[in-house]
N, C-alpha and C positions, 0 to 999 in steps of 0.2 A: 307075440307082441313086436319081432322083428318082420311080421307078414306085410304089414302097411309099407315098411321101409321099401320091402322089396317091389312090392306092387308099385309104390311111387317110383322109385330107380328105373322099373322097365317100361313104364308108360312113357315118362316126362324124360328120360335121360337114352337109355338103351334104344327105346321105339324111333324117338327122331333121328338117333345117329345112324341107325341102319337103313331108316328112309333116306337119310343124303348120302349114304355111299351108293343105294340102290339106284338113285334119282342120278348119280353122275355116270352112270352105266348105262341110261335110258338117251333116246332121240328125240332132240327137239322138233317139234311139230313144225307145219308150216304156220306163220301167223304168229301163232301162241299156243301155248299148251305142251304137253310132251306125248310123244309115241313112246310104248313101254317096249321097244325092240333094245335089245344089248348091243351095246356098240364100245369102244376105246378112244373113238376119235376126239371125245372130247378131254382126255388126257393126252393125246399127242397133240391137239390145239394147243394144250399149255405150252409147248416147246417151240412154239412159233415165235419169232425174235420179238415181236411188238408185246408178247405177254411174258414171256421169259424174263425179259427185260426189266418188268414190274417185280417180280420175284428178285432180281438182282438189285435192283434198286433200295426195295422195303428191307433187303438182308441186310445193306449197307447201312442205310438209315436207322435201323435196329441196332447194329454195332455202332455206330458214332453215339446214338444217344446212351446204350447200357453204360461205355466206356465215360461220357462226360457225368451221368449219374452216379456211377461207383465212386469217380472221381470226387464228387461232391457228396453225395449220401453218405458214404463210410466215415469220414471224420465228423459228419454231424452227427449220426446215431453214435459214435464213439465218444464226443465230447458230453451229448444228451445223458450217457450213463454213467459219467465221471461228476455230473451235479448231484444237489443234494434234492432232497425230497421233494420240496417245495419248486426246486428248478426245476425238477423233470417232470412235473405236474403242468407247472405254465409250459416248459418246450413242447411238449406233446399235446396241450391243447391250441397250441398256435399250430403244429403241425396236422392237427385234423381238421382246423376250420374250414379250408377249403373244401372237404369234404361234404360241407352242409350247403355248398351252392352248387348250383347245378354246371356241369364241366362245359355246355355251350356258352354258357352265361360268363364262364371265366376265360375261355379263349377271345370273345367277342371283347374283353376286358383288355388282352393283350392288342389288340388292334389298336384300342385309343392310343397305345403307351407306344407302338411301333409306327403306329402310319407316319408320313412327311412333317404332319403338321401335330403331331402327338408329343406327348410327355416328355420321352426319350430325347427325340431332337430338340426339342426347346430347352431342354436342361443343359444338353450338350454345345447348344449355343449361346448359353447364359455363360458357361464356363470356358467359351473362346477355345473349343477344341477342334468346333465344325465353322465352316462357313456359309455353307448350303447344306439343307437337309440331306440325310440319307436315306438309301432308299432298302428298308429293314423289312418293310411287310412285303408278305408275296414271294419269300424267297426260301432257299433250303435253309438258310439259317435260323429262319423265321420258325420253319416247322421244327427243327432242332430244340428252339428254346420251349415251344408249347411241348414237345414230349417231355423233356426236363423237368418243366413244370408239372404237369400232371402226375408224372410217375416216380418222381423223386421222394415222397413221402412212402411208397413200398419200400425202397432203399433202405431210408432213414430207418425206417419201423423194425425192419431185418435185422440190422446191422444192432440197433438200439437193445433189441429183444435178445440177440447174441451175448452182447457186450455186458448186459445188466448182470450176466449170471456169471462172468469173470470173478474169479478170485483175486482181488488185487494184493494180497498179502503175496502172491509168486512173483509180481514187479517189483515191490520190495525188498522181497528177496534176493533177485537178480540185483537190483541195484546194491545191495550191501555186498555181494559179491563180487561189485567192481565191474558188473555191466552200467554202459551210459544209458540215457532214457531211452534212445532210438533202438541200441542194441536188443533191450528188454523188450522194447515194443516187436520187433522183429520176430525175436525167438519164443516170445511168450504170450502176448496179447493178440496178434494177429491171426497164428494160428488156432487159436480157441474161437475166435469172432470169424474166421473163415465161414462157415457154417451159414452164418447168418448172411454174408458176402454172397454166397452162390445162390442161396433163397431170394436175395434181393435182385439178383441178376437176372433168375427164373421169370420175376415177378414185373419186371420192366422188358426186358428183351422178346417176351412173347406177346404180351399187347402190343407192343411199339410196332408189330408187323401188320396190325388190322386197326390200329386207330386214324379211318380214314377222314374223320371229322376233322382233327386237326390239320392235314394236309389240305383238306378243304376250303377251311375258314383260313387260316396263316398262310397257304403256301399259293392260294388262287387256282387252284386244280392243275399248277405248273408241273408236281410232281403227284403221279400216279403211285398209290401203294396197293399191294393185294386188297385189302378192304373196301378200297373204292372202285377197284375191277368186279369185286363181287356184288356191291352195291348196284352200278352199272349194267350188270349182265341181268340181273334179278327185276330192275326198274325198267330201263329204256330199251335194254336186248331183249328180255323177254326170253332170256337163254337160261332157265332155270339148270339143266343138266351140267350146262358149264360152269355155272356158278357152284353146283353142287361138288363138282370135280375141284373147283378150286380150292373150297373149301376142306376137301378132303386132305388134298396137300397141304394145307396150311394143318391142318390137324394132325397129318403125319408129323410135320417139322417141329410142331409143337412136342408131340410124343416123346421125338429122338431128344430134344431139350429136357427133357425129365427125366427119361431114361440115363442120359448123360450126367444129369446133376446126381440121380441118386447113387452112380456109380462112383462118381468123385467123393461124396459123402461116406459111402461105405470103406472106399480106400483109406478113409482119413482115420476113420474108427478101428481098421485094422491097423495102421500106422499106431494109432494110441495105444491098442493093446499090445502091439510088439513093444 
């Protein structure tokens, strides 16, 4: 019964991955196409300043987005878990509604909000907070806002699924023994919901390295991410081996993040057993 699953995994998962790895060591042909001549020049090219800075910039943006998403998403997920059954259903419905709309359409909606004649500037002028429209669109801040908007549900749901399983009687016992509300949270609730937080970090950090369409739409191509670079090499540059090398390096970074996550969760399990 498991044979079809193995065949599917080999053909549609392992096969393409192995092809990408092999392609990353190929030589781009003149004009277009690929010459299957082994070379490591594609990987050496990544360390050229113009391409290496793209990785650094993508990494910084991913860290910034993940930190902000954690600061917003963790309290949201924790708060939703404390609601009643009806409140949980309504909150989760509102959280899942954006997934029913195409991401590109939602990003164009942010253009309407952030542009100089957009909704946000109009509201700020009505409140008397600004005299002239702010240049919010096509900036680093606009990209961060787009990242938060797209990836926030992943963090919130991860924290919610972890906090929902929390035994709240432990919190009540800590309060009865004299602990303050904050002390009880940091000593009991936060350690028990930390796996959900770590899962949310993985689910937000990894995609934010490659969500190039957000940078293209809200950043106006001013900030180039690794995903944008891969797309450019495959379409305009016709350099598929270099694009494959970029994808392999990104895949290695993703694997290292997952390994770090598993190591941290295993350490927490051992601490709990101890």
